[in-house]
C-alpha positions in Angstrom: 95.1 100.2 110.7 92.1 97.6 110.3 93.8 95.1 112.4 93.9 95.7 116.1 95.6 91.9 116.6 97.9 92.4 113.8 98.6 96.8 114.7 99.3 94.9 118.1 102.2 92.7 117.7 103.7 94.8 115.3 104.3 97.6 117.5 106.4 99.9 114.5 108.1 102.9 115.8 107.5 101.7 120.1 111.1 101.9 121.0 111.3 105.2 119.4 108.2 106.3 121.2 108.4 105.5 125.2 112.2 107.2 125.1 109.9 110.6 124.1 107.9 109.8 127.2 110.4 108.5 129.6 112.4 112.7 127.9 109.9 114.7 128.5 108.6 113.4 131.3 110.3 115.1 134.2 108.3 118.3 131.9 105.1 116.9 132.7 103.3 119.0 136.3 101.9 116.5 138.0 98.8 116.9 140.7 99.6 117.5 144.0 97.9 115.1 145.1 99.0 112.7 142.4 95.1 112.2 140.9 96.2 113.0 137.3 94.2 111.7 134.5 95.1 111.9 131.2 93.3 111.4 127.0 95.8 109.7 125.5 94.4 110.6 121.2 94.5 108.1 118.9 95.7 105.4 121.5 95.2 102.3 118.6 94.2 98.8 120.5 95.9 100.1 123.4 99.6 99.0 124.2 101.0 101.8 124.1 98.0 103.5 126.4 99.0 101.1 129.3 102.0 99.7 128.6 103.8 103.0 128.0 102.6 106.4 128.7 100.5 105.1 131.4 103.4 103.1 133.3 105.6 105.8 131.8 104.2 109.3 132.9 101.8 109.0 135.7 101.9 107.9 139.6 100.5 104.7 140.4 97.9 107.0 142.1 96.4 107.9 139.0 92.9 109.1 139.2 91.7 108.1 135.6 93.1 107.7 132.2 90.8 107.4 129.1 92.3 106.6 125.5 90.4 107.3 121.6 91.0 106.1 118.5 88.1 107.1 115.8 89.0 103.0 114.6 85.5 101.1 116.4 87.3 97.5 116.1 90.1 99.2 117.4 88.7 100.3 121.1 87.5 97.7 121.0 90.4 95.7 121.1 91.2 97.4 123.1 88.5 97.6 126.2 88.4 93.7 125.5 92.6 93.4 126.1 93.3 96.7 128.1 90.9 98.7 129.9 91.4 98.0 134.2 91.3 99.8 137.0 90.9 103.6 136.2 91.6 103.4 132.3 88.6 102.7 129.5 88.4 103.1 125.6 86.6 105.1 123.7 85.4 106.2 120.2 86.6 109.8 119.1 87.3 111.9 116.1 89.6 114.7 117.0 89.1 116.8 114.1 85.4 117.4 114.7 82.9 117.9 117.1 84.0 116.6 120.7 81.1 118.5 122.2 79.6 115.6 122.9 82.9 113.4 124.4 83.7 116.3 126.8 80.6 116.4 128.2 80.5 113.1 128.4 84.3 112.6 130.4 85.2 116.8 131.5 88.4 117.6 131.4 92.1 115.6 131.7 95.1 117.6 133.6 97.6 115.6 130.4 97.0 114.6 126.9 99.1 113.0 125.1 99.0 112.6 120.4 101.1 109.7 119.0 100.9 109.2 114.7 97.5 110.1 115.1 98.1 113.7 113.9 99.6 113.1 111.0 95.4 111.5 109.7 93.8 114.0 110.5 93.1 116.7 107.3 92.3 120.3 110.2 94.8 120.8 112.4 93.7 123.6 113.9 90.7 122.1 114.9 92.7 119.0 116.3 95.1 121.3 118.0 92.0 124.0 119.4 90.0 121.1 120.5 93.3 119.4 122.4 93.5 122.4 123.9 89.8 122.7 125.0 90.5 119.0 126.4 92.5 120.1 129.3 92.1 121.7 132.7 93.6 124.8 133.6 97.6 124.5 133.4 97.7 121.1 131.9 100.1 120.3 129.5 100.5 117.9 126.7 102.5 116.0 124.6 102.6 115.5 120.7 104.6 113.3 117.8 103.7 113.0 115.2 104.9 112.4 111.6 106.7 114.5 109.1 107.6 112.8 106.6 108.7 108.9 106.1 109.3 106.8 102.3 105.7 105.5 102.8 104.3 108.1 102.0 106.2 108.6 98.3 105.9 104.7 97.6 102.7 105.6 97.2 102.3 107.9 94.7 104.4 104.9 92.7 102.2 101.6 93.2 101.0 100.0 89.5 98.3 102.5 88.8 95.8 99.1 88.4 96.1 100.5 92.5 94.0 103.5 92.3 90.6 101.7 92.6 91.9 100.1 96.0 93.7 104.4 96.5 91.4 106.9 95.8 91.4 109.1 99.2 95.6 107.9 99.3 96.3 111.9 100.7 94.6 111.6 104.0 97.2 108.9 105.1 99.6 111.7 104.3 100.9 114.0 106.4 99.9 117.8 106.5 103.2 118.7 107.2 105.0 116.3 103.7 107.3 118.2 101.5 106.6 121.4 104.2 109.8 124.0 104.2 109.6 125.0 107.4 107.2 121.9 109.4 108.0 123.7 112.5 106.2 127.0 111.7 102.7 126.2 110.9 102.5 123.6 113.8 103.7 126.3 116.4 101.3 128.4 114.8 98.7 126.0 114.9 99.6 125.9 119.0 99.4 130.2 119.3 95.8 129.7 117.9 94.8 126.8 119.4 95.9 128.8 123.2 98.2 127.3 124.2 100.0 130.2 127.0 104.1 128.1 126.4 105.0 125.9 123.6 107.9 124.1 122.6 108.7 122.1 118.9 111.7 119.7 118.3 112.0 118.0 114.3 114.0 114.8 114.5 115.6 112.8 112.1 115.2 108.5 113.0 116.0 105.6 111.0 113.3 102.1 111.5 115.4 99.1 111.3 114.3 95.7 110.4 116.5 92.4 110.4 114.9 91.0 107.5 112.1 92.0 104.5 109.6 89.6 106.0 109.6 91.2 109.6 109.9 93.9 107.9 106.6 92.9 105.3 104.7 91.4 108.6 105.5 95.5 110.4 103.9 96.7 107.8 101.3 94.5 106.8 99.7 96.3 110.6 99.5 100.0 108.8 98.9 100.1 105.1 95.4 101.2 105.4 94.1 99.8 101.8 94.4 96.0 102.5 91.3 95.5 103.9 89.3 96.6 101.0 91.2 93.7 98.4 90.3 90.2 98.4 93.8 88.8 99.8 95.3 87.0 96.9 95.2 91.1 95.3 96.2 92.0 99.1 99.7 89.7 99.0 100.6 90.9 96.1 100.2 94.1 97.2 102.0 94.4 100.0 104.6 92.3 97.9 105.3 95.4 95.3 104.8 98.1 98.3 107.3 95.9 99.8 109.2 96.4 96.2 109.3 99.7 95.6 109.8 100.8 99.4 113.3 98.6 99.5 114.5 100.3 95.9 114.2 103.4 97.0 115.8 103.7 100.4 117.5 100.6 101.7 120.5 100.5 102.8 121.9 96.6 103.3 124.8 96.2 105.7 126.0 92.4 106.6 125.3 91.5 110.3 125.5 88.1 110.7 125.2 86.3 107.3 121.8 88.5 108.0 120.6 91.8 106.0 119.3 94.9 108.5 116.9 96.8 106.3 116.9 101.0 107.3 114.4 102.9 107.0 114.2 107.4 107.1 111.9 108.8 108.6 111.4 112.0 110.3 109.3 112.7 113.5 107.9 116.4 114.9 107.5 116.6 118.6 106.2 119.0 120.7 105.4 119.7 125.0 102.9 122.4 125.1 101.7 123.5 128.7 97.9 125.4 128.1 
């Protein structure tokens, strides 16, 4: 998550997010004048914001799209590679004070947030901030990671890595191992002030054609590697891959190859102000 170029090319879950936005496109209420505005929370390097969200959800006459992320390196990369007329990127922690950001950017007709909220400790504040950044009658689409083989793997890594992983819990979803995660999200949405909302749990599977592809894809999202010397980082990745596959892999021989299937659980939500 600290290497924008590698993260961009990994594009983990991109196709699943595309399907999500296509599915919910009919639910969002576009403006009669076609001048819709959209805030994408957790935009990372900007490619999903531009290539998927903008092109799928908005009319060509949209007024503005703003992508935000807590990681300045990601925002710098997004502004360099994906800034367009009416499309810009800015640094924002959605789980903190948004006063300055709101003063500059005002409110939006639509807000999207994909694979970001599970990294925010204060869910109640984050969802209240999203509510406050919406125009009256605005709507938001949320795509939240609930459960993933990665979370279990972190706990199985050798103790020698603990000096690099003392904050590992910060990268595990607050909905992980909850008996009824939908209940918690619905309560946060209701408390934030949303008038109408729907929440769904989705069991999904990541599929890789070979181990090297899996390794390179997850090298881009493991949050501890930038803290390590390169030799140790490579050793960490190899151990991470071995433990992940040991616990979850299903092998199917296809054309003399191996399909790697890795499960994860997503919670999606559509909410209207």
